[in-house]
C-alpha positions, 0 to 999 in steps of 0.5 A: 544434783543431776548425775554426770555422764561423760561420753568419749566419741571421736567424731563420725556418724556414730557421734552424730546419731548418739549425740542426737539421742543423748541431747533429749536426756539433758534434763535428767542428767548432765551429759557431755561428749568429748572427742579427746581423752585428755579433755575428758580426763581434765573435765572429770578431775575437776567435775567427776562423772558417775558414768563413763562411756567410751568407744573402744574401736581405737586405743584411746577409748580403752586407754581412757577406761583404764585410766578411770579404773585406776584413778576413779574406781567408783565410776561405772564404765561402759565400752562401745564397739562394732559388733565384729570388732571382737578384739576391741571387746576383749581388750575392754573387758578388764576395764569395763562393767558392760559392753555395747555392740554396734549396731544397737537400737538407738535408745539402748545406751539410754536404757543402760545408763538409766538402769545403772544409775537407778541400781545405785539409787535403789541400793543406797550410797553407803552400800554402793560405796562398799561394793567399790571398796578395794584397790580394783573397785567394782569387779568387771565381768570375767574375761573368759566368759565374755569371750565365750559369749562372743563366740557363741553369739555367732550364727554357727558357733565353731565347736573347735573354737569353743573347745580351744577357748575352754582349754586355755584355762585348766581350772575351768576344764577340770571343773566342767569335767567334774560337773558333767561326770557327777551323779547329777547327770548319771552318765553311763560312761565317763566323759574324758575330753572337754570337747565331749563335755561341751557337746553334752552340756550345751551352750547355756549350761556351759556359759553358766559353768564358766561364769561361776568358776571365773567369778570366784577369782575376781577378788584378791582375798586377804589371808585374814578372811581366806578361810571364810571366803573359801567356806562361802564358795563351798556354801555357794556350790552346795546351794547350786548342787541342791538346786540342781538335784532336788527340784523335779521341775528345776527352775531355769537359772538355779545353778547360776543363782546358787553359785553367785548368790554370795558374791556381794558378801565375798567382795565386801569381806575381801575389800574391808579386811585388808589391814590384817584382821578379819572384818565381820562387821558387814551389812545384814544378809538381806542388804548383801543379797541386794548388793550381789543383785546390783553387781550382777545387773551391772554385768548384764546378767539376766534380770531373772537371776539378779531378781531371785538373788535380791529377794531369796532371803525374804521371798514373801516380801518380793514386791512382784511376787516371788518366782519359782527361781526365788523360792527354789534358791531360798530353800536350796540355800537353807539346805546348804547352810545346815552343813556350814560352819558357825561363822557362816551361820553368823553371817546369816543371823536372822535369816529363817526358812519361810516354810509357810510361803514355800508351801504355796510353791508347787515347784518345791514340794519334794525338797521341802518335805525332804528338808523337814525329814532331815531337820525335824525327824519327819514330824 
C-alpha cells in the first residue's frame, strides 16, 4: 500500500505551485491536499497518513500539527512558512520534525518526503515504532537551536541578538563557558562573558554546542533509568572530548557526532521504562546507532554526521567506505567506553575495536597508538 501524505494549504499561489509538483508524485504516494484543518483531521482519523505537511503562516497550520502530535505522535510532521516569518517557524518547532522556508526550490518538498519515508523503510517498522514510543512520540528538533540557526542565517547576524538568545538559557551559558575555558582551547586568560565566548567560538561550533546541550533535555527520563541515561550522557560527552583532543587533523563534525551518538538509545530506554522498572531489553547497539542516525536525518542534521553515527560501530561494513569522521567516532567511543560502568558495557555487548580497519585511516594514527599504550601496556 502506498504511503499517505496529507498537505494543508489554504489557497493562493502557494497551493497552486505545490499542487502542480505533487500531482506528478501520485503514482508513488497517495497525496491529498486540504484547505481546512477540520477536513484534514476528519480524513486522517478514518485513513491515517504517514506524513503531514502544513503551512504555518497562520494559526490553523500550527494548530493542526499540534493536534497530530497529541493524537498521532507517529506521524512525520513538516511545517512550511515564509522565509521572513520567524515567528511562524518558532511556533512550529515544538510540533514539527522539520521546517521548510519559502521560497524553496520547487521539488524541495518532494525530496524531503522521499527522504523521510525512505528512512522509515530502511530502519524497519519495528525500530521505527520504538523511536516513537512514549507520550511525545518522536522528539522535535530543539527550540533554542532552531532560533539560533534562524538568526545566524541572516546575511549580517547581530552579535548582541545572538548573545541575548544564548543568555536566555543559564544551563547552556554555563556549558559554553566551561567548554571555551577548557584545556582543549588552551586560552591564556579565562573568558567570563557569553559575548566573548560567542566571538571566540564562531557560528559552527556555537550551533553544535547549543544543539548538544539541548538534546539531552528532550526526554522525560523515568526514575528507573535515570542513572543509566546520565551515564550515557557522560559517555557521549567524553566521546566528544576524545574526538576533539586526540586527532591532529580533527574531522569536521566530530564533537557533535560524539555528543549525539547515543540519542536513539536514550530515547528508547526512556520511553520503554515507564512502568517503574528499568528496561534493558533493547535493540542491539548497531540497530540503536541506525535509529539515532534516522532521528538526526529527520531533523535535517548534516548527512555526514548522521552517516558517521549509523556506521561507527562497524565502519568496515560501511557500503560507501567509511569517512574519516566515522573512523574517528569509532575510536573516540571506544576510548570513552573504557571508563564507563558495566551497565553501559552491557548495552554495547558485542562491539569491538576495528584496529585493522583503523590502521588504514591516516587521521587516527596518533590516538590509535595512545589506545594501544593504555590498554596493552605498549605492546
